[in-house]
C-alpha positions, 0 to 999 in steps of 0.5 A: 294488514300490518300490525300497527293498523291492527293495533289502531283497530283494536284501540278503536274497539273495531271488531273483526266483523266491522273491519271491512266496513270501517276501512271501506266506508261506502255510501250504500251503508247509509241507513234508511232515512225514515229510521230517523223519526219525523222525517216522513212527516216532514217530507209530506209537509214539504212536498205539500208546500211545494205543490201548493206554492207555499213559502218555506223559510229555513231558520238556521244558525250562525255557525258553520254547521247551521250555515251548511245545513241551511244551504243544503236544504235550500238547494234541495228544496229549490231544485224541486220547485220550492219557494225557499228563503233562509233566515240566520240569526245575528249572534249579538242582535238576536242571540242563539237559536230559535226564539219568539223574536226570531220566529217573528223576524223569520216569518215576517211577510210571506211565510207558510212553513218554517223549517229549522236546522241545527236549532229548536229542540228546546225552544218551547216558547218559540213554538208557542209563538209560532202557534199563535200566528198559525205557522206550521213548524218543522224542527230539525236539530241534533242537540240534546232534547229536554224532557218536554214534548215539542208540539210541532208538526214534525220533530227530527232529532237523532238524540230523541229516544228510538234513533239508531245508534249509527246516527245518534251523533249526526251534526245539524248538517247530517240531520239536514242530509237525512231530511233531504234524503227522506224528502227525495225518497218520499217524492219518488214514492208518491210520484211527486219528483226528486228523481233528478236530484243527486244528494252526492253533490251536497256531500261537501257541505255535509263534510264541512259542517260535520267536521266543524261541529266536532262530532264523532267521525264514526258510523254514518258521520264517517261515511258522509265525511269520507265521501264529502272530503272528496267532493270538497277537494274538487272545489266545484262550488265557486264559493268553496273554490274561492274560500280554498284559494284565500285559505291556501288549501290545495287539492289534498284536502284533509279534515285539519284544513276544515278545522283550522282554515275553512271553518274559522273563516265561515264561523267568522261571519257569525262571530263578527258580523252577518252570517248570511255572508257565509251562506251567500258564499256557499250559494254563489254561482260565479267566481266574481261574487264568490271571490269578493265574499271570500275576501270579506270572510278572510277580513272578518277572520283576521278581525276575530283573531285580533280580538280573540288574542286580547280576550285570551290574555285577559282571561288568563290573567283572570285565571292566574288571580282567581284559581288554584289549579292544583285543586280547581276542576273547572274554569269560569271567567267573565268580563262585560266587555268581551266580544260575544263572537269569540267567547266560544273559541276562547273557551276551547283554547282555555280547555285545551291549555288547562285541560279542564271544562271551561266557561267564558261569559260576557254581558249581552245586550239584554244585560244577562251574562251569556257565553259558551262552555267546552268540555274534556273527554269523560265529562258531559256538559249538558249533564253538568249544566243540568245540575246548575239549572237553578242558577241559569236562565237557559242552557243547551248543547251537547256533551263537548260544547254548550251555550248558557245564560245567567244573571250577573248576581248568580255568577259566583254561585254558578262557579261553585255549583259548576265546579262541584258538579265537575268534581262528581265526575272528574278526579284531579288526575283527570286535569292532566292531559293524556295521550292514548297510545295504540301500542308499541311499534318498530320503525320498520313496521311503518312501511309503505303498506302501513301508510296506504292503510293509514289513508284507509283509517281516515278521516281523522277527527273527534272520535277517530283521532290520528293514531298515536304509537310508542317506539323505544330505543330511539336515537337521533341522527340529526335535528335542526331548527324549523321555523322559530320554535320547532325541530325537524330531523332524522331518527333511527331505532336499534334495528337501524330503521330511519325516519324523518320527524317533526317536533312542534313547540320544541327547540333542538336543545330541549330534548333529553339524553338518548336513547329515547322513548317517543310517542308520535303520530305517523303521517305523510308530509306533503310539501312542494309536490313531495310526499314523505313519511314523517313522525310528528312527535308528541312526547320524548323521554329518556328510555327507562 
């Protein structure tokens, strides 16, 4: 093992006895699905529904995680004889999550069993509504549960007490995968079936939903995404093939392609229109239908981008008027005219730009202000919002992302409460973006063997970011303008080792005097059939 790779593993707190499994995430290390409480009971009821011809409705969510989870379980259940339909709530018309209204809509007509994915763990009123119409309910979710016990036939959530550490951060689609795994295991044990269903065929959906939901890519998430990316790159589903074509994604597919190209187009259906278009795309069985649906998603995404830019500009003007960023620890902005479909992504952009937890709100059809919150490391949003519970109508989510609703007259009070709650956790020094450097390296240590090991460190994402290193005594031999705002060139160190670099958002004249200390991420630059090692510069300073 090269020294730079050892530095990465040390920075990730990977113990020597964990190194092999971390670098070689194998499907055989996926745990027994029954270890996730509720999966056995859910499996028994699902098989009963199939044997008795009951109609099963999957109640999903309108984001990529909820859509992929719905597609996965629908495919598994149908393949084993299930009479299955899917219901995805409309973001604006129906609102977020499992509600009494969505129960009524989803179960309208013939429905004997309702199975949720990626929602429901705090939906007590909805569960009472299901009981009123004698509807069996299975809850599967990955969000943080409330203090009250849910009275459902089965409740599956890895954040409930007793769940193994390796699965506590599963996405909604990861929980759906565990339910499907348990369903097939139970069917085989009881002689009901399931032998002909290969869950590996669903791993592309798991990778897509898991990366899109920004959960830590560690433990079982790491295994599922690592293998799921390989399945996704094969583009065997017509919908995935069409989506990759229109998004310009090739066969060398990485997590960044999901984050910036694929997931935004699927999310756009839920943000700007009907999320069932995204589901139809993933379930399409021919390229004609898939290509038409991919064009719809692409158009929705362009519409979303245009609206998003206008909202971001408006929000930044509001921040400039209302906030002293020398002291404020959080940002809360609102406008009754902002499009409800973009508030989450705007909150993410504000959090990245200002490095503060941010909340973006708009008025919903009921007259309440509804929106999204995004956090930075070291701050659990659910805990912070819990301290503001008396000003909120409802809230829910997980550490890095949450949704909330409140009445207009509580907006100013909430702003104060939220900032006070954040101040209890974060000092003003936390408002400055920080780079976590794995260690100092020499350029000649970044050899071919290291870049082979770098592939083994993938997939990169939340919880397992791209490695960041420091190199000192660096000289620039050449630097040229790349595009409008970037610089590419060649650097060397004091030992004469040379490497190519790219510096995004920095012009050739914006570099300090040499020699430099540089902070960077190494990667392989693939372009026009070539693959060249390159350093992506994050920061450059004159050597001290």
